C-alpha positions in Angstrom: -32.1 -58.7 -43.4 -29.4 -58.0 -40.8 -31.8 -59.4 -38.1 -32.5 -62.5 -40.0 -28.8 -63.0 -40.4 -28.3 -62.5 -36.6 -31.1 -65.1 -36.0 -29.4 -67.5 -38.1 -26.1 -66.9 -36.4 -27.4 -67.2 -32.8 -29.6 -70.3 -33.1 -33.4 -70.9 -33.6 -34.3 -69.4 -30.1 -33.4 -65.8 -31.2 -35.7 -64.0 -33.6 -37.0 -60.5 -33.8 -40.3 -61.2 -32.4 -39.0 -62.4 -29.2 -36.3 -60.1 -28.8 -38.6 -57.1 -29.4 -42.0 -58.0 -28.2 -40.6 -59.3 -24.8 -38.5 -56.3 -24.6 -35.5 -58.5 -23.5 -32.1 -56.7 -23.2 -29.6 -57.3 -25.9 -25.9 -57.2 -25.8 -23.9 -57.0 -29.3 -20.1 -57.6 -29.0 -18.3 -56.6 -32.0 -16.6 -53.7 -33.7 -18.3 -50.2 -33.4 -19.0 -50.1 -37.2 -20.9 -53.3 -37.1 -22.6 -52.9 -34.0 -23.6 -49.3 -35.0 -25.1 -50.5 -38.2 -27.1 -53.3 -36.2 -28.2 -50.5 -33.9 -29.5 -48.6 -37.0 -31.5 -51.5 -38.1 -33.1 -52.4 -34.6 -33.9 -48.8 -33.9 -37.2 -49.2 -36.0 -38.4 -52.0 -33.7 -37.5 -50.3 -30.3 -40.0 -48.8 -27.8 -39.9 -45.0 -27.7 -38.7 -43.0 -26.0 -35.2 -44.2 -26.9 -32.3 -42.6 -24.8 -28.7 -43.2 -25.7 -25.5 -43.4 -23.5 -22.0 -43.4 -24.9 -19.6 -44.6 -22.5 -16.3 -42.8 -22.5 -18.2 -39.7 -22.3 -19.8 -38.1 -19.3 -22.6 -40.2 -18.3 -25.9 -38.6 -17.7 -28.7 -40.9 -17.0 -32.3 -40.2 -18.6 -35.0 -38.9 -16.4 -38.6 -39.9 -16.7 -39.9 -42.7 -18.7 -37.7 -44.5 -21.2 -38.9 -47.1 -23.2 -35.4 -48.3 -24.6 -31.8 -47.4 -23.3 -29.0 -47.8 -25.7 -25.5 -48.1 -24.0 -22.8 -47.9 -26.6 -19.4 -49.1 -25.5 -20.5 -50.5 -22.2 -17.2 -52.0 -21.6 -15.9 -48.4 -21.0 -18.2 -47.5 -18.1 -16.3 -46.9 -15.0 -17.1 -49.0 -11.9 -19.0 -46.0 -10.4 -21.1 -45.6 -13.7 -21.7 -49.3 -13.8 -23.2 -49.1 -10.3 -25.2 -46.0 -11.3 -26.7 -47.5 -14.2 -27.5 -50.8 -12.2 -29.2 -48.6 -9.4 -31.2 -46.8 -12.0 -32.3 -50.0 -13.7 -33.6 -51.1 -10.3 -35.3 -47.8 -9.6 -36.1 -44.8 -11.9 -35.4 -46.9 -15.2 -37.1 -50.0 -14.1 -38.7 -51.9 -16.9 -36.5 -50.2 -19.5 -35.4 -52.4 -22.2 -31.5 -52.0 -22.6 -29.5 -52.5 -26.0 -25.8 -52.4 -25.1 -22.7 -52.7 -27.5 -19.3 -53.6 -26.5 -16.0 -54.1 -28.5 -14.7 -56.4 -25.8 -16.3 -59.4 -24.2 -17.6 -58.5 -20.8 -17.3 -62.1 -19.3 -13.6 -61.9 -18.6 -13.8 -58.4 -17.3 -16.5 -59.5 -14.9 -14.4 -62.5 -13.7 -11.3 -60.0 -13.3 -13.7 -57.8 -11.2 -13.5 -55.1 -13.9 -17.4 -55.3 -14.6 -20.2 -55.5 -12.2 -21.5 -59.0 -12.4 -25.2 -58.1 -11.6 -25.0 -55.6 -14.4 -23.4 -58.1 -16.8 -26.2 -60.6 -16.2 -28.8 -57.9 -16.6 -27.5 -56.7 -19.9 -26.7 -60.2 -21.1 -30.4 -61.5 -21.8 -29.6 -62.0 -25.5 -26.1 -62.0 -26.5 -25.1 -61.8 -30.1 -21.2 -61.9 -31.0 -21.1 -60.4 -34.5 -17.3 -61.0 -34.5 -17.8 -64.6 -35.3 -20.4 -64.0 -37.9 -18.7 -61.3 -39.8 -15.9 -62.7 -42.2 -12.6 -61.1 -41.7 -13.1 -59.7 -38.3 
């Protein structure tokens, strides 16, 4: 049901079959409780194995094959961590689907030089801003 609501709020081009069958990267913008709830729903559709990174905690990139990488609070990654993640997605984690969440919009951070532009465009394949779709947020 939440995925259907997300589809309605993000236009007709986004739906669960496209998002999960093509393994597109997904960027969820909104409060942690809402994005966390959406992550719980989409976990059922993610390719295993699923690994999680929680930005703001010491970053340890997974080794070996990862089907899906969840990056929570991606806006909190340091510039070194952003570079590490981007390099890993080019090399050891190539082909990995990335589902990332952020409480802040990354575009202004990128424009100010606080977020790596190449990583921003890599993560922002499908963008869902749940702040606009949730009343009272």
